[in-house]
N, C-alpha and C positions, 0 to 999 in steps of 0.2 A: 434388249429385244422385247417387244410387247407380246404378252401371253394372250392367246386367243381366249375369248370368254367360254366358260363351260356351257355345255348344251344338255338339255333334258328332253327326251321325246314327249310329245303331248300324251297325257293319260287319256283313257277312253272318253271320259266326260268332256274334256277339253276339245278333243278332236270332233266329236259329234256336234258340239255347240259351234265350233269353227266352221264346219260344213254348212250349217243351216242359218248363218247370220242373215238378217234382213235389216236394211237401212230404215225401213218404216217403223219397226218395233225393235229398238236396240235391246240387247241382252244385258241389262243393268240390274244390279242389286243396290238398293238405297238403304242407308242406315242414317237415322236422324236422332241425335243425342241432345237433350235439352239440359242446360246447366243454369243455375240461378245467378251466376256472376259473370264477370268479364275475364278474358284471357289476354296475356301480353303477346302480341304478334311475333316478336323475335324469339321469345321463349318457347312458344308453341312450335314454331318452325324447327327450331333446334331439337326439341324433344321428339317431334314426329320423325325427323330425319334420323336421329339416333335410334329410334324404335325400328325403323326400316333396316338399319344396319344390324340390329340384334336378331332380326328375322330375315336373313338374306334370301330365303326362297321367294320372298315377295318381289325382289328386285329382278324382274324378268321382262323380256320383250320377245315377240315372235321373230325367230331367225329367218333371214332370207334363204330362198332355195329355188331350185329348178322345178319346172312343172312336173318332171318325171320322178321327183324324190318320193321315197316310200312313206315318209311321215313328216308331219310338222314337228318343229322343235322349239323349245323355249331357250333363249340365250340369257344366261345369268350375268348381271352387271355388278360392278363393285360399288356403284353409287347411282342415284336416280339420274335419268336423262333430263328430266324437267322438274320445275318447282311444283311440288304436289299440293302445298298448302296455300290457299288464296283467301283474301278478305274482301268479298264484294262490298260495294258501298251500301251502308245501312239505309233503310227506308221502309215505307209502308208496304211495298210489294217485294221486299227482299226475300222473305220466307217463301212466298209463292213462286218467285222466279227461281230460287234454288231447287224447289221441288220439280219445277218444269225441266230444268237442266238435268236433274237426276233421272228423268224418264226419257228424255229426248236425245241426250248426247252422251255416248259412252266414251270413257277414256280409251284412246287408241291402243291397240295391241302392239304397235310398233315402237312405243315409248315405254321405258321402264321407270316406275312400276305402272301397271294399267289401272290405277286408282287416282282419285283426287279427293281432297278434303277442303270444303268450303266452310268458312267461319262467318256465320250471320249474327251480327250483334243487334241487340235491342229488339229481338223478335217476340218477346213475351213468353209467359209460362203457359204450357199446355195443361189444362185442368178440366175437371168435370166432363161436360158433354161436348167439348170442343170437337169440331169436325171441319177440317180444311181440305181443299183439293187443289189441283194444279191450275184451276181457272179462277180462283178467288178465295176470299176469306170466308171461314165458316161463321155460323150465326153467333157463336159464343165469342169468337175472336173479334168480330166486328163491333160487338157491344162493349168490349173491355176498354176502359179508359187508357189513354196513351201513357199516363204516368206509370202503368204497369209494364211498359215495354222498354224501360231505360237501362236496366241492369242485367238483363239475361243474355245468354248466348246459345245458339244452336249450331252444332257441328253436323255438316252434311258430308257423309262419306259415300261416294259413288264408285261402284266397282264394276269392271267389265267381267261379267259372269262366265265368259269363256275361260278366264284365267283363275278366278278366285271366287270364294263364297263368303257369305256374311259372317259366320262364326270365326273364320280364319282372320278376317280383317278386324273384327272386334277384338281379337286377341292382341293384334298390333296396336290398336287404339288404347287398350288397357296398359300396355307397356309404355306408350307415350304419356298417358296420364300419370303413371308412377314416376317417370323421369321428369315431368314438368312440375308436379306438385310435391314430390318427395315423400309421398305417402304410399303405404302398402296397398297395391291393387291386385293381390293374389286372389285367385278364384275361390269362392265359397265351396265348401264340401258339397258334392252332389247329394240329392235326397236318397235316403236309404230305401231300397226296394226289396220286397220279399222275394227270395229266389224260389222259383217254382219249376217243376219239370214241365217242359213244353208239351202241350197236347193240341193236336189239330182240332179246331172246333167242328163239330158235326154238322152245324147248320149254316156254314158259310155259303153265301150265294155263289153260283157258278160264274166263272169269267168267260164262258163260251158264247157270249152275245155282246154286241156293241153297247157300251154304257150310254146313259142319258147325256145329252149336251145341255149346257145352260141355255135356256130359251132366250132368243134375242129380245132386247128391250127396244130402245129408241136409238139406233146407231147414229153416230155423229159423222159428218163428212170428212173431218180431219183425221189422218192416220195416227197411229201411235197408241200410247196407254194413257188412261186417266187413273187418278188415285185419290183416296179419301182415308184420313186417319182419324181415330177417335180413341178416347180413354174410357174404360169401363171398370166396374168392380170385378175383382176376381171371384169366380163362382166358389161356393162352399160345397163340401161333401162330408158325409158322416165319417167319423174316425174309424179307421180300419176298412173303409169302403174298398171293394175289389176293383174299382176303376180309378183313374187319375184325372187331373185337370185336362190333360191332353185328350183323354177319351170324351170328356164333356165338350171340349172344343170341336172334336170330330163329329159328335152327335149334333151339336148346334149347327155346324156347317151343312151336314146332310139334310137336316130338317129345313134349313133356310132355303136350300136349292130346290128341295121337293115342293115347298110352299110356292116359291117363285115360279116354278114350271107349271104348277096347277093353275096359278093366276093367269098364265100366258097360254093356256090351252095345250100344253105339250102332253102327249100321252105318257102314262106311267112307264118308266123303264128303270132297270137297276142303275144304281149310282156306283161309281168307283172314284175314290178320293186318293190322290197320290200324297204320300207322307214321307218326307225326308227323315232318315235315321242317321244320327251322327254319334259315333262311338269314340271320337277322339278325346284325348285329355285336354283340359282347359288351361294347363300351366304352360310355361315357356317351351316345353317340348312338343307342343301341339303342331302337327304337320300343317304347313301352309299350302293352300290350293283349294281345289274342289274335293272335299272329303266326305260328303254325305252319299248314302246309297238310297235309292228310291224304292218304296213298296207301295202297293195299292190296297186300300181297305174297301171291301165291297159291301153294299147294302141292297137288299131287295125292296121293291116298291111297297109291299104290304107291311113292312116293319117300320116304315118312316112315318109314324104317327106318335102322338103324345099319350096314347091310351096306356102304354106300359113302358114308361121311361126307365124305371129301374132295370127292367129286363133288357131294354135296348142298350143301356149303358154297360151292363155286364157282358152282353154278347160282343159289343164293340171292344171292350177291354180284352176279352179272350182273343179276338182277332188280332188286335194290335200287338199283344204280347207274343203271339205265335209268329207274326210276320217279322217282328224285331229280332227274334231268336234264330231265324233261318239264315244260314250262310248264303250270301248271294252277291254276285258282282254288282257294281254300282248301278249300272243301267241294264242289268240282265245279261244272260249269256249271248243273246243275239247281237247286242251291241259290241261285245268283246270279239265275236267272230267278224263283224262288219269292219272293225278297225284294225284287224290283223294286217301287218305291213307286207303283204304279198303282191300287191299291185301298186302303181303310182297313186299317191294320195289324191290327185285330181280326179282319177277314175272313181275312187271310193266316195269322193264328195258328191259326184253326180248321182251315184247309186243311193247314197244315204238320203239325199234330198227327195229322190223319187219314192223311196220306201216310206219316208216320213209323210209325204202327201197321200200315198196309198193307205197308210195306217191311220189317217186322220179320224175315221169313224170309230176306231178302237182306242183312241187316246182317252185317258181318264177324264171324268167330268170336270174336276177342278183339282187344285193343289192346296193343301193346308200345311203350311210350314210353321210349326210351333217352336220357337226358339226356347221357350220356357223361361224360368227365372234367369235374368241376366246375372251371370256368375261373378262379374267383377264389380267393385264399387264404382269404377269410373270416377274416381275422386281426383280432381285437378287442383287441390290445395285450398287454402283459406279464401282467396279472392274469388276464384271461379266456382268452387264448391263441387258437390257430388251430383251426378246425373239423377234427375227425378222422373225422367220419361225417355224411353228409347223405342223408336219405331224401326221396323224393317219392312221392305216390300220386295217381292220376287217378280220376275218378268211374267207377263200375262198375254202371251201370244195366242192367236187362234191355232188350232180349233178349240183349245180350252177356253181362252178368252177371259178367265177370271182366276185370281189367286187370292188366298186369305193367309195373312202372315200375322202371327201374334208373338208377343213377348211380355214379360212382367217385370216391373221395377217399382220399388217402394210400395209394394202391396197393391198395385193397380195393374190392370190388363191393358196393353197397348195394341190395338187392332189396326191393321192396314188392309184395306181392300184395293186391289189394283185390277184394272180391266182393260180389255182391248176396245178402243173406240169403234171398231167395226162391229161390236156386239152390244155395247151398253153406253148410256150417257151418264152424266153426273147425277141426274135425278134418279136413274136406275140404281146407281151406286149408293145413294142416300137411302133408298128404300131397302136395299139388301142389308145395309148396316142396321136399319131398324129391325128387320126380321131377325138378323143374327143376335142382336141384343135381346130381343124377346125370347128366342129359343134358348139362348144361353141361360137366361133367368129360369127357364122351366127345368133346367138340369140342376139348379141350385137347391140344395137340401132345405134351405130356409123358405123356399118359395112353394114347396109342394105340401 
């Protein structure tokens, strides 16, 4: 007799995301891993399949149910429903096309697991000031000779964000790398932080007014998201500085948007930047799913200048430390109440969508997701090698319309800007990248 698959109720984050799905802007997370060598297709398929079995929580699909059910449920499966690993035909446009698919086509929730891994061969090494987007090659890529494109591989992991987040899937990919290459891919020890007693900053701007929006640039007629990735030097900071690289990235993001809005005639308003906080372990015990909680870092208009950058960095550090230390549900107490299974889930879906539209003016200005130093070597063995660049990007739906995602590998910062085409164009994204690079340099101790 066949045993019915185990079922797990949707957590709060999954349910809210499921309520608000839009076909025009799929809720996808993209992870892009650059390797210097080639992979064996059969060996990689087996390693990734075995990695899924080692993290069985990822093998899930949305269970069917009646309209009057009280909650959505995940159905756990013993094996994948579909082949997850694919090898698209190599070619000049293979990298661009894979990025396009990562933004436009989400793995369906009805198939287990709701992820896919595309292996693009001969895509070239990402280095220097390379910047590519979904509509074409970047200037550095176009100038690079074709002989540099023969031996490299790019792994594209596309995730349905209703089910999973980037760090959880990176954990699964690290397991696959270890199974494939036979080398230790255990996470590096996290950086040591000084333990401090939390103190609420006295000068934190109020949250009782709608924050600034990213000013519209030159919107494009086609729906969906655009994306641009680039590689930058990691910013330096003095030894023992009271702020972290994450605080430097936060300040650079705030100054970039303030500058952009001034250029486009938007009146000064407070900024609020959403920051995911992830407290999960990075070893094989890491819970798989959507495991981050969201906090909002506020900035007043008059402090977003470069006249007192040390002061701005220290105030930002105080705010981020205080917010990280606060116990808080993932999406706040309001979302917890909204997803309580006291009415049919279809009724809650309609209410959630209505409240989301009404709360649009109060949505944070943008989201900065700093993955930090990639904790795993992502070493696929002698032939394929170790990852030298890893990019992530988070969904960029309106009303935010812009997300900034950063990670560091091999001593370099990998930045992805992702935007809604209803707000910005590729040219706007390139300008925002230049502004971000400029303001990140201003936070660098060697530049002041």
